[in-house]
C-alpha positions in Angstrom: 8.6 97.6 -212.2 5.9 97.7 -209.5 6.4 99.5 -206.2 6.6 96.1 -204.4 9.4 95.0 -206.8 11.2 98.3 -206.3 11.1 97.9 -202.5 12.4 94.3 -202.8 15.2 95.5 -205.2 16.2 98.3 -202.8 16.3 95.8 -199.9 18.4 93.5 -201.9 20.9 96.3 -202.5 20.9 97.2 -198.8 21.6 93.5 -197.9 24.5 93.5 -200.5 26.1 96.5 -198.9 25.6 95.1 -195.4 27.4 91.9 -196.4 30.2 93.8 -198.1 30.9 95.8 -194.9 30.8 92.6 -192.8 27.4 93.1 -191.1 26.4 89.5 -191.5 24.4 89.2 -188.3 21.7 91.9 -188.9 21.2 91.3 -192.6 19.1 88.2 -191.9 16.6 90.3 -190.0 15.5 92.4 -193.0 12.1 90.8 -193.7 9.7 92.6 -196.0 6.0 92.0 -195.3 3.4 93.2 -197.8 -0.1 93.3 -196.6 -2.7 93.9 -199.3 -6.1 95.4 -198.9 -8.0 94.2 -197.0 -5.5 93.3 -194.3 -5.2 92.5 -190.6 -2.7 94.4 -188.4 0.7 92.6 -188.2 2.7 91.9 -185.1 6.1 93.4 -184.5 8.4 90.5 -183.5 10.0 91.0 -180.0 13.2 93.0 -180.2 12.7 94.1 -183.8 12.3 97.5 -185.3 10.3 98.2 -188.5 9.7 100.7 -191.3 6.0 100.8 -192.2 4.3 102.3 -195.2 0.6 102.7 -195.8 -0.6 103.0 -199.4 -4.1 104.2 -200.2 -6.1 106.7 -202.3 -3.4 106.4 -204.9 -0.6 107.7 -202.7 1.6 106.9 -199.7 -0.5 107.9 -196.7 2.0 107.3 -193.9 5.6 106.2 -193.8 7.4 105.9 -190.5 9.5 103.7 -188.2 9.0 102.0 -184.9 11.7 100.8 -182.5 11.8 97.5 -180.7 9.7 98.8 -177.8 6.9 100.1 -180.0 4.8 97.0 -180.6 1.5 98.8 -179.7 2.2 101.6 -182.2 3.0 99.0 -184.9 0.1 96.7 -184.2 -2.9 98.8 -183.1 -2.4 102.6 -182.6 -2.3 103.4 -186.4 -5.8 102.0 -186.6 -7.4 103.7 -183.6 -6.4 107.4 -183.8 -5.1 107.3 -180.3 -2.3 109.7 -181.3 -2.2 112.4 -184.0 1.0 111.0 -185.3 -0.7 107.7 -186.3 -2.2 107.0 -189.7 -5.7 107.2 -188.2 -4.9 110.5 -186.5 -3.6 111.9 -189.8 -6.7 110.7 -191.7 -9.1 112.1 -189.1 -7.5 115.5 -189.3 -7.5 115.7 -193.1 -10.7 117.4 -194.4 -10.3 115.9 -197.8 -10.2 112.3 -196.4 -13.4 113.0 -194.5 -15.1 113.5 -197.8 -13.9 110.1 -199.3 -16.9 107.9 -200.0 -17.1 105.1 -197.5 -14.8 106.8 -195.0 -16.5 107.2 -191.6 -14.5 108.7 -188.7 -15.9 106.3 -186.1 -14.7 103.3 -188.1 -11.3 104.7 -189.3 -9.5 101.4 -188.4 -11.9 99.3 -190.4 -11.4 101.7 -193.4 -7.6 101.5 -193.1 -7.6 97.7 -193.0 -10.0 97.6 -196.0 -8.4 100.3 -198.2 -4.6 100.3 -197.5 
């Protein structure tokens, strides 16, 4: 089973439990979105929260969550390095990543979109 299939399976199990406990309203809002490399940054729908995961270099590079008021974090900040807690910030502070062929710190966002 691929990691994408594992995630879809896990979400199906979460939906099942939510329905069993009577949480019929929120279960419809679980919407997986898989962006392959290369990708464009996605938009966080108004009022929604998200769990995001970046895969690259053969491993999970960043997994986190954003709340409904974190659209900028979800859409752009992970690609700019504007905060250390973003994917770009983490990559720029990792000496091993700085040695990856094709990685250039001044184009970290382009690298992320092309390789995750």
